[in-house]
C-alpha positions as CSV (number, residue, x, y, z in Angstrom):
1,X,43.5,106.5,79.2
2,X,41.7,107.6,82.3
3,X,42.3,110.8,84.0
4,X,43.2,108.2,86.9
5,X,45.6,106.6,85.4
6,X,47.7,110.3,84.4
7,X,47.5,110.5,88.1
8,X,49.1,107.2,89.2
9,X,51.2,107.8,87.2
10,X,52.4,111.4,89.0
11,X,52.4,109.8,91.9
12,X,54.9,107.6,91.2
13,X,57.0,110.6,89.5
14,X,56.5,112.1,92.8
15,X,57.2,109.3,95.2
16,X,60.7,108.7,93.5
17,X,61.1,112.7,93.5
18,X,60.2,112.5,97.4
19,X,62.7,109.9,98.1
20,X,65.8,111.2,96.8
21,X,65.4,109.4,93.0
22,X,65.4,112.9,90.8
23,X,66.9,110.8,87.9
24,X,64.5,108.0,88.1
25,X,61.5,110.7,88.4
26,X,63.0,112.8,84.6
27,X,62.9,109.2,82.8
28,X,60.0,107.8,83.8
29,X,58.2,111.3,83.0
30,X,58.7,111.3,79.2
31,X,58.3,107.4,79.0
32,X,55.1,107.0,81.2
33,X,53.2,110.8,81.9
34,X,54.0,112.4,78.5
35,X,52.5,109.4,76.7
36,X,49.6,108.4,79.3
37,X,48.4,112.8,79.0
38,X,48.8,112.7,74.8
39,X,46.4,109.9,74.6
40,X,44.4,111.6,77.1
41,X,43.6,114.3,75.1
42,X,44.0,112.5,71.5
43,X,40.6,111.0,72.9
44,X,39.2,114.0,74.6
45,X,40.5,116.8,73.1
46,X,43.3,119.4,74.4
47,X,40.2,121.5,76.2
48,X,39.8,118.0,78.4
49,X,43.1,118.7,79.9
50,X,44.7,121.5,79.7
51,X,48.2,122.1,80.8
52,X,46.6,124.4,83.7
53,X,44.5,121.2,84.6
54,X,48.1,118.6,84.3
55,X,49.8,121.8,87.0
56,X,46.7,121.3,89.4
57,X,47.4,117.4,89.5
58,X,50.9,117.4,89.7
59,X,50.6,119.9,93.0
60,X,48.0,117.9,94.0
61,X,49.7,115.0,94.0
62,X,52.9,116.7,95.2
63,X,50.9,117.2,98.5
64,X,49.7,113.6,98.5
65,X,52.9,112.0,98.6
66,X,54.7,114.6,100.8
67,X,52.1,114.1,103.6
68,X,51.8,110.2,103.2
69,X,56.0,109.9,103.2
70,X,55.1,112.3,106.9
71,X,52.3,110.1,108.1
72,X,55.5,107.4,107.2
73,X,58.1,109.0,109.2
74,X,55.7,109.2,111.9
75,X,54.3,105.5,111.8
76,X,57.5,103.4,111.4
77,X,58.5,104.4,115.0
78,X,55.5,104.0,116.9
79,X,54.6,100.3,114.9
80,X,58.5,99.4,115.7
81,X,57.9,100.5,119.1
82,X,54.6,98.0,119.3
83,X,56.4,95.6,117.9
84,X,59.0,95.8,120.5
85,X,56.7,95.5,123.0
86,X,53.9,93.0,122.2
87,X,54.7,89.7,122.8
88,X,54.1,87.0,119.8
89,X,53.4,89.7,117.7
90,X,54.2,88.6,113.6
91,X,53.3,85.3,112.0
92,X,53.1,82.2,113.1
93,X,56.1,79.6,112.1
94,X,55.6,77.0,110.9
95,X,56.7,73.7,111.7
96,X,59.5,72.1,110.9
97,X,58.3,69.9,108.0
98,X,56.2,72.2,106.2
99,X,59.2,74.8,106.0
100,X,59.9,75.6,102.0
101,X,62.1,74.4,100.3
102,X,64.8,77.4,99.5
103,X,65.3,77.6,95.9
104,X,68.8,78.1,93.8
105,X,67.9,80.9,91.9
106,X,67.6,84.2,94.4
107,X,64.5,86.1,94.1
108,X,63.8,89.6,91.2
109,X,64.4,92.7,93.4
110,X,60.7,94.3,94.2
111,X,59.8,96.8,92.1
112,X,59.1,99.9,94.6
113,X,57.9,102.3,93.6
114,X,53.9,100.7,92.2
115,X,54.0,99.0,95.5
116,X,54.6,102.0,97.1
117,X,51.8,104.0,94.7
118,X,49.4,101.1,95.2
119,X,49.7,101.4,98.9
120,X,49.4,105.3,98.7
121,X,46.1,104.2,96.6
122,X,45.0,102.6,99.7
123,X,45.5,104.3,102.4
124,X,44.2,107.3,100.4
125,X,41.1,105.1,99.7
126,X,40.1,104.5,103.1
127,X,40.1,108.2,104.4
128,X,37.1,108.9,105.8
129,X,34.2,110.8,103.4
130,X,34.4,114.0,105.6
131,X,38.0,113.7,105.7
132,X,38.7,113.2,101.6
133,X,35.3,115.8,100.6
134,X,37.4,118.8,103.0
135,X,41.2,117.4,101.1
136,X,39.6,117.7,97.9
137,X,38.0,120.8,98.5
138,X,41.7,122.1,99.7
139,X,43.0,120.6,96.2
140,X,41.3,121.9,93.8
């Protein structure tokens, strides 16, 4: 298993904790994170991922999720204000003839955690090279 999968699982768990879903996070850790760590260690040896490194990765992911949550708290009101102030912003409306027919089957509820983790990955991937190098320097 790749180290990236382990950090993604950590980020997902941290996100659940950040949003107050501690019970879900507690259930997910032994089901998702622990098997990934075990598999990585089985493949690469325990020395490749010692407990202090796992803890360091977890601290880093907590910081990243906390930073993303804080950024969201700042950006959401600004975006809402911008959308209210800008007429015509939003998806274009379809003509009545091309409106989709609504199904009688209710849509499945979205799984928020993986999508948010993907969103965080995308946000972090867009960081400037200098700022991400600086951030990595402070984290490890």
